[in-house]
C-alpha positions in Angstrom: -109.6 -43.4 18.2 -112.5 -42.4 20.4 -115.0 -39.7 19.3 -114.6 -38.1 22.8 -110.9 -37.4 22.1 -111.7 -35.9 18.7 -114.4 -33.7 20.2 -111.9 -32.6 22.8 -109.4 -31.4 20.2 -112.2 -29.6 18.3 -113.1 -27.8 21.5 -109.5 -26.9 22.3 -109.0 -25.5 18.7 -112.1 -23.4 19.1 -110.9 -22.0 22.4 -107.6 -21.0 20.6 -109.7 -19.1 17.9 -111.6 -17.3 20.6 -108.4 -16.2 22.2 -107.1 -14.8 18.9 -110.5 -13.1 18.4 -110.5 -11.5 21.8 -107.0 -10.1 21.4 -107.6 -8.6 17.9 -111.1 -7.3 18.4 -110.4 -5.0 21.4 -111.5 -1.4 20.7 -112.7 -2.5 17.2 -115.1 0.0 15.6 -117.2 -0.3 12.4 -114.2 0.7 10.2 -112.2 -2.1 11.8 -115.1 -4.6 11.2 -115.6 -3.7 7.6 -112.0 -3.2 6.2 -109.7 -3.7 9.2 -109.0 0.1 9.4 -107.0 -0.4 6.2 -104.0 -1.6 8.2 -103.9 -5.3 7.6 -100.4 -6.8 6.9 -100.4 -8.0 3.3 -98.5 -11.2 3.9 -101.1 -12.3 6.5 -103.9 -11.4 4.1 -102.3 -13.4 1.3 -101.7 -16.4 3.4 -105.2 -16.3 5.0 -106.9 -15.9 1.7 -105.5 -19.3 0.6 -107.8 -20.8 3.2 -110.7 -18.6 2.1 -110.2 -19.5 -1.5 -109.9 -23.2 -0.9 -112.5 -24.0 1.8 -113.7 -27.3 3.1 -115.1 -28.2 -0.3 -111.6 -28.1 -1.9 -110.3 -30.1 1.0 -112.8 -32.8 0.6 -114.2 -32.6 -3.0 -111.1 -31.9 -5.1 -109.4 -35.2 -3.9 -112.7 -37.0 -4.1 -113.3 -35.9 -7.7 -110.0 -37.4 -9.0 -111.7 -40.8 -9.5 -114.1 -39.2 -12.0 -112.4 -36.1 -13.5 -108.7 -37.1 -12.9 -106.4 -34.0 -12.6 -108.4 -31.9 -15.1 -109.4 -29.5 -12.3 -105.8 -28.2 -12.6 -106.9 -26.6 -15.9 -109.3 -24.4 -14.0 -106.6 -23.4 -11.6 -104.3 -22.5 -14.4 -107.0 -20.2 -15.6 -107.3 -18.8 -12.1 -103.7 -17.6 -12.3 -104.5 -15.5 -15.4 -107.7 -14.2 -13.8 -105.8 -13.1 -10.7 -103.5 -11.0 -12.8 -106.6 -9.1 -14.1 -107.8 -8.7 -10.5 -104.4 -7.4 -9.3 -103.6 -5.0 -12.1 -107.0 -3.9 -13.4 -109.6 -4.1 -10.6 -107.6 -3.4 -7.5 -106.2 0.0 -8.8 -109.8 0.9 -9.7 -111.0 0.1 -6.2 -108.2 2.0 -4.5 -108.7 5.1 -6.7 -112.3 5.2 -5.7 -111.5 4.8 -2.0 -114.2 2.1 -1.7 -115.4 0.3 1.4 -117.8 -1.8 -0.6 -116.6 -2.6 -4.1 -120.1 -2.3 -5.5 -119.9 1.4 -4.8 -118.1 1.6 -8.1 -121.3 0.5 -9.9 -123.1 3.4 -8.3 -120.5 5.9 -9.3 -120.2 4.6 -12.9 -123.7 3.3 -13.7 -126.2 4.5 -11.1 -128.0 3.5 -7.9 -130.1 0.7 -9.4 -126.9 -0.9 -10.8 -125.3 -0.6 -7.4 -128.1 -2.3 -5.5 -128.3 -5.0 -8.2 -124.6 -5.8 -8.0 -124.8 -6.0 -4.2 -127.9 -8.1 -4.3 -126.3 -10.7 -6.6 -123.2 -10.8 -4.4 -125.4 -11.4 -1.3 -127.3 -14.2 -3.1 -124.3 -15.9 -4.5 -122.1 -15.7 -1.4 -124.9 -16.9 0.8 -125.6 -19.9 -1.3 -122.0 -20.8 -1.9 -120.9 -20.3 1.7 -123.8 -22.4 3.1 -123.1 -25.2 0.6 -119.4 -25.3 1.8 -120.6 -25.2 5.4 -123.0 -28.0 4.9 -120.3 -30.4 3.6 -118.0 -29.9 6.6 -120.8 -30.0 9.1 -122.0 -33.3 7.6 -118.5 -34.9 7.9 -118.2 -33.7 11.5 -121.7 -35.1 12.2 -121.0 -38.5 10.6 -117.5 -38.9 12.0 -117.9 -37.6 15.6 -121.2 -36.2 16.8 -123.7 -38.8 15.6 -122.2 -41.3 18.0 -123.2 -39.0 20.9 -126.8 -38.8 19.6 -126.4 -35.2 18.6 -128.8 -34.2 15.8 -127.5 -32.6 12.6 -129.3 -29.3 13.2 -127.7 -28.9 16.6 -124.2 -29.6 15.1 -124.8 -26.9 12.5 -126.2 -24.5 15.1 -123.2 -24.9 17.5 -120.7 -24.4 14.6 -122.5 -21.3 13.5 -122.5 -20.0 17.1 -118.7 -20.6 17.3 -118.2 -18.5 14.1 -120.5 -15.8 15.4 -118.6 -15.5 18.7 -115.3 -14.7 17.1 -116.5 -12.5 14.2 -119.3 -10.4 15.7 -117.0 -7.8 17.1 -113.7 -7.8 15.2 -114.9 -8.6 11.7 -112.1 -8.2 9.1 -109.6 -7.2 11.7 -110.1 -10.5 13.5 -110.4 -12.9 10.5 -107.2 -11.7 8.9 -105.5 -13.3 11.9 -107.8 -16.3 12.5 -107.7 -17.2 8.8 -103.9 -17.2 8.9 -104.0 -19.7 11.8 -106.6 -21.8 10.1 -104.8 -21.9 6.7 -101.7 -23.1 8.5 -103.8 -25.9 10.1 -105.3 -26.9 6.8 -102.0 -27.1 5.0 -100.4 -29.0 7.8 -103.2 -31.6 7.6 -102.8 -31.8 3.9 -99.1 -32.4 4.1 -99.3 -35.0 6.9 -102.1 -37.0 5.3 -100.2 -37.0 2.0 -97.0 -38.2 3.6 -98.7 -41.0 5.6 -100.6 -42.3 2.6 -97.3 -42.5 0.6 -95.8 -44.4 3.5 -98.7 -46.8 3.7 -98.5 -47.5 0.0 -94.7 -47.9 0.3 -94.1 -45.8 -2.9 -92.0 -42.8 -3.8 -93.6 -39.8 -5.4 -92.4 -40.8 -8.8 -93.6 -44.4 -8.4 -97.0 -43.2 -7.2 -97.4 -40.9 -10.2 -96.6 -43.8 -12.5 -99.3 -45.9 -10.9 -101.8 -43.0 -11.2 -101.0 -42.7 -14.9 -101.4 -46.4 -15.4 -104.8 -46.4 -13.7 -106.0 -43.3 -15.7 -106.1 -41.0 -12.6 -103.6 -38.3 -13.6 -104.9 -36.8 -16.9 -104.6 -33.1 -16.8 -105.6 -31.7 -20.2 -108.9 -32.6 -21.9 -108.5 -32.9 -25.7 -112.0 -33.2 -27.0 -113.2 -29.7 -28.1 -116.9 -30.7 -27.6 -116.5 -32.0 -24.1 -116.9 -29.9 -20.9 -113.3 -30.8 -19.9 -111.6 -29.4 -23.1 -108.5 -27.5 -21.9 -109.4 -24.2 -23.6 -112.9 -24.2 -22.1 -111.6 -25.0 -18.7 -108.7 -22.4 -18.7 -111.0 -19.6 -20.0 -113.7 -20.5 -17.5 -111.1 -20.6 -14.7 -109.8 -17.2 -15.6 -113.3 -15.6 -15.5 -114.2 -17.6 -12.3 -111.2 -16.0 -10.6 -112.1 -12.5 -11.9 -115.7 -12.8 -10.8 -115.4 -14.9 -7.6 -112.4 -12.9 -6.3 -112.2 -9.6 -8.0 -116.0 -8.9 -8.0 -116.6 -10.5 -4.6 -116.9 -8.3 -1.5 -115.6 -11.1 0.8 -112.3 -11.5 -1.1 -111.8 -7.9 -1.9 -112.8 -6.7 1.6 -109.6 -8.3 2.8 -107.5 -7.1 0.0 -108.6 -3.5 0.3 -107.9 -3.7 4.1 -104.2 -3.4 3.1 -102.9 0.2 3.3 -101.3 0.5 -0.2 -102.5 -0.8 -3.6 -99.0 -2.1 -4.4 -99.0 -4.4 -1.3 -102.6 -5.5 -2.1 -101.4 -6.5 -5.6 -98.5 -8.5 -4.1 -101.2 -10.3 -2.0 -103.1 -11.3 -5.1 -100.1 -12.4 -7.1 -98.7 -14.5 -4.3 -102.2 -16.0 -3.7 -102.4 -17.0 -7.4 -99.2 -19.1 -7.4 -99.6 -20.5 -3.9 -103.1 -21.7 -4.8 -101.7 -23.4 -8.0 -99.2 -25.3 -5.8 -101.7 -26.2 -3.1 -104.4 -27.4 -5.5 -101.7 -29.5 -7.2 -101.0 -31.2 -3.9 -104.7 -31.8 -3.3 -105.1 -33.5 -6.7 -102.0 -35.6 -6.0 -103.5 -36.5 -2.6 -106.7 -37.5 -4.4 -104.7 -39.8 -6.6 -103.1 -41.4 -3.5 -106.6 -41.9 -1.9 -107.8 -43.7 -5.0 -104.7 -45.9 -5.1 -104.9 -46.7 -1.4 -108.7 -47.3 -0.9 -108.9 -50.5 -2.9 -105.9 -52.0 -1.0 -107.9 -51.9 2.3 -111.3 -52.8 0.7 -112.9 -49.4 0.9 -115.6 -48.7 -1.7 -116.1 -45.0 -0.9 -116.1 -42.5 -3.7 -116.5 -38.7 -4.3 -116.7 -36.5 -1.2 -116.8 -39.6 1.1 -113.4 -41.1 0.2 -111.1 -38.8 2.1 -112.8 -39.1 5.5 -113.4 -42.8 5.0 -109.7 -43.5 4.4 -108.4 -41.3 7.3 -111.0 -42.0 9.9 -112.0 -45.6 9.0 -110.6 -48.5 10.9 -109.6 -50.2 7.6 -106.6 -47.9 6.9 -105.2 -48.0 10.4 -103.8 -44.5 10.3 -102.3 -43.1 13.5 -104.4 -41.2 16.0 -102.3 -38.1 15.4 -103.1 -38.1 11.6 -106.8 -38.4 12.4 -106.6 -35.5 14.8 -104.8 -33.4 12.2 -107.4 -34.3 9.6 -110.2 -33.1 11.8 -108.3 -29.9 12.7 -107.5 -29.3 9.0 -111.1 -29.9 8.1 -112.4 -27.3 10.6 -109.6 -25.0 9.5 -110.8 -25.3 5.9 -114.4 -24.7 7.0 -114.0 -21.5 9.1 -112.1 -19.2 6.7 -114.8 -19.5 4.1 -117.7 -19.3 6.6 -116.4 -16.5 8.8 -115.3 -14.4 5.8 -118.6 -14.9 4.1 -120.6 -13.9 7.2 -118.5 -10.8 7.7 -118.6 -9.7 4.0 -122.4 -10.3 3.8 -122.9 -8.2 6.9 -120.7 -5.4 5.5 -122.4 -5.5 2.1 -125.9 -5.4 3.6 -125.0 -2.6 6.0 -123.2 -0.4 3.5 -124.9 -1.2 0.2 -128.5 -2.0 1.2 -128.9 0.1 4.4 -126.6 3.0 3.3 -124.8 3.0 6.7 -121.9 5.1 5.4 -124.2 7.9 4.3 -126.4 8.0 7.4 -124.8 10.9 9.3 -127.9 10.9 11.6 -127.0 7.5 13.0 -124.7 7.5 16.1 -121.8 5.0 16.3 -123.7 3.0 18.9 -126.7 2.7 16.6 -124.4 1.6 13.7 -122.8 -1.1 15.9 -126.2 -2.3 17.1 -127.6 -2.6 13.5 -124.4 -4.3 12.3 -124.7 -6.9 15.1 -128.4 -7.5 14.3 -127.6 -8.0 10.6 -124.7 -10.4 11.5 -127.1 -12.5 13.6 -129.7 -12.4 10.8 -127.3 -13.8 8.2 -126.2 -16.5 10.7 -129.9 -17.5 11.0 -130.2 -17.6 7.2 -127.0 -19.8 7.0 -128.7 -22.2 9.4 -131.8 -22.5 7.3 -129.9 -23.0 4.0 -127.6 -25.6 5.6 -130.7 -27.6 6.4 -131.9 -27.1 2.8 -128.6 -28.5 1.5 -129.0 -31.5 3.8 -132.2 -32.3 2.1 -130.5 -32.0 -1.3 -127.3 -34.0 -0.3 -125.4 -33.6 -3.6 -122.6 -36.3 -3.8 -120.0 -33.7 -5.1 -120.5 -30.2 -3.7 -117.7 -28.6 -5.7 -119.6 -29.1 -8.9 -122.8 -27.7 -7.4 -120.9 -24.6 -6.0 -119.3 -23.8 -9.3 -122.7 -24.1 -11.1 -124.2 -21.7 -8.5 -121.4 -19.3 -9.2 -121.9 -19.5 -13.0 -125.5 -18.3 -12.6 -125.1 -15.7 -9.8 -121.7 -14.1 -10.6 -122.4 -13.8 -14.4 -124.4 -10.6 -14.0 -121.7 -9.1 -11.8 -119.1 -9.9 -14.5 -121.3 -8.2 -17.1 -121.9 -5.1 -14.9 -118.3 -4.5 -14.0 -117.1 -5.3 -17.6 -119.6 -2.8 -19.0 -118.5 -0.1 -16.5 -114.8 -0.6 -17.1 -114.7 -1.3 -20.9 -117.3 1.3 -22.2 -118.1 4.9 -21.7 -121.8 4.4 -22.3 -124.5 5.5 -19.8 -127.2 2.9 -19.0 -130.8 3.7 -18.3 -130.3 2.6 -14.7 -133.9 1.6 -13.9 -133.6 -1.2 -16.5 -130.5 -2.8 -15.1 -132.2 -5.1 -12.5 -134.3 -6.5 -15.3 -131.3 -7.2 -17.5 -129.4 -8.8 -14.6 -132.3 -11.1 -13.7 -133.0 -12.0 -17.4 -129.4 -13.1 -18.1 -129.2 -16.1 -15.6 -132.7 -17.1 -16.7 -131.6 -17.3 -20.3 -128.4 -19.2 -19.2 -130.6 -21.7 -17.3 -132.5 -22.4 -20.5 -129.3 -22.8 -22.4 -128.0 -25.2 -19.7 -131.2 -27.3 -19.6 -131.7 -27.4 -23.4 -128.1 -27.4 -24.6 -128.5 -30.8 -26.3 -131.3 -29.4 -28.5 -129.6 -26.0 -29.0 -126.0 -27.0 -29.4 -125.9 -30.7 -30.4 -122.8 -32.5 -29.1 -121.2 -29.3 -27.9 -121.3 -29.4 -24.1 -121.4 -26.2 -22.1 -119.7 -26.4 -18.7 -118.3 -23.8 -16.4 -117.9 -21.4 -19.3 -121.6 -20.7 -18.7 -120.3 -17.9 -16.4 -118.7 -16.2 -19.4 -121.9 -16.6 -21.4 -123.9 -15.2 -18.6 -121.6 -12.2 -18.3 -121.8 -11.6 -22.1 -125.6 -11.7 -22.1 -125.6 -9.2 -19.3 -123.1 -7.0 -21.2 -125.2 -7.2 -24.3 -128.4 -6.3 -22.4 -126.7 -3.3 -20.8 -125.6 -2.1 -24.2 -129.2 -2.3 -25.4 -130.5 -0.2 -22.5 -127.7 2.4 -22.7 -126.7 5.5 -24.8 -123.4 7.1 -25.8 -123.8 9.9 -23.2 -121.3 10.5 -20.5 -121.5 8.0 -17.6 -123.1 8.9 -14.3 -120.7 10.9 -12.1 -118.1 11.3 -14.9 -116.7 14.3 -16.7 -115.9 14.0 -20.4 -112.2 13.9 -19.6 -112.4 11.4 -16.7 -114.2 8.5 -18.4 -115.4 5.4 -16.5 -112.4 5.3 -14.2 -113.1 8.8 -12.7 -111.9 9.1 -9.1 -115.0 9.8 -7.1 -114.7 9.3 -3.3 -117.6 7.8 -1.4 
């Protein structure tokens, strides 16, 4: 298949996204940009959030990791289901009661202004790093598979893709991406299904026969049984639950879409449906990974990790039909855009609302607010570009492990801050909160680096997020007193309803 044809399909797909963006962003104001005017249909939000939650890293890295970690990633996803229930029935009602546009406004109401800024700053750092790591992976694959043959440099590929995302998000924000993410999730899932079906056909196996071969080749182990290993099932499930709570329930990007739904009950349906759909979809990704590792040796491919999926589908050795290759590229882009466009929109929203205090600036005209919002949006796009080039220099062979480690360090303080606010009635000495929040990931980094000396054979994996949150919680306890929380009455407690 020619690269020109692939490039033509990429261009056509982008034109379709622009059409959707134009239709949905007409007469969009700041409220529509930030939270979709609280009128987003929950089924569309739930379906679109599947693409946001999975991203291009899941599309490429989860199947690629099967050769190393087998199906043990499913343990984390089982933990996600438990975590999503906490998000749906504990955090969402809290956010709706407080009438929040930015979820970090809760920290201001409950703990104080320094806590509020600290929470928003950690979200901005974490989401910026995570989103650009995901973006880098997909840009690299598009570069290697299509654009390098035209002599296009990597930096130009990244810049053009970021420009595409800017063009369809700069006006409509959440109102637009609710619809574009629905389209893109459909494209990603279609590509997943078609690639899986064709590989089964190429192997001439039934689903049952393929699972037997995966078992015989040691590819399908789900539960780790060694309590000291990182892959022990209890560690992975607990870590998965807290990852979901932190990376969804305490993440402005994910919650921004959820609170754009009019009623809390519908928003809860969105999260519960999302939990079980993700479990099913990730199971198929892992099964696809098993098929890739069964198929690659039959055609002499030696690719591993993140490289195996594109090598099998786009390489001449496999001889897959042109239609499958086109669907793979469309699915890859569809997996890229929901995570990148949502991150860019959420970061713009958080910076404008949390850092600049746009909601409280009554002296700013609507025109000035829109102008500032657009400038911030462009600024984050430029930052994305710089970080993508940084990840190119790093070139980690398995981006999903790197992204989860970044999350463990940066979402831990958010987990500790929200847990302290919800679970206690103590009042922190607010000026000390930034110091506690910074000290916690530093201590966790030391634990991670010196875990052999500190813990012997016990290996700390993704549960480092829980440790990070616990250290933050303990630090907040030390800098707090039993007095009534900021903004609360003795009767109302930490869940007092205070509108922003």
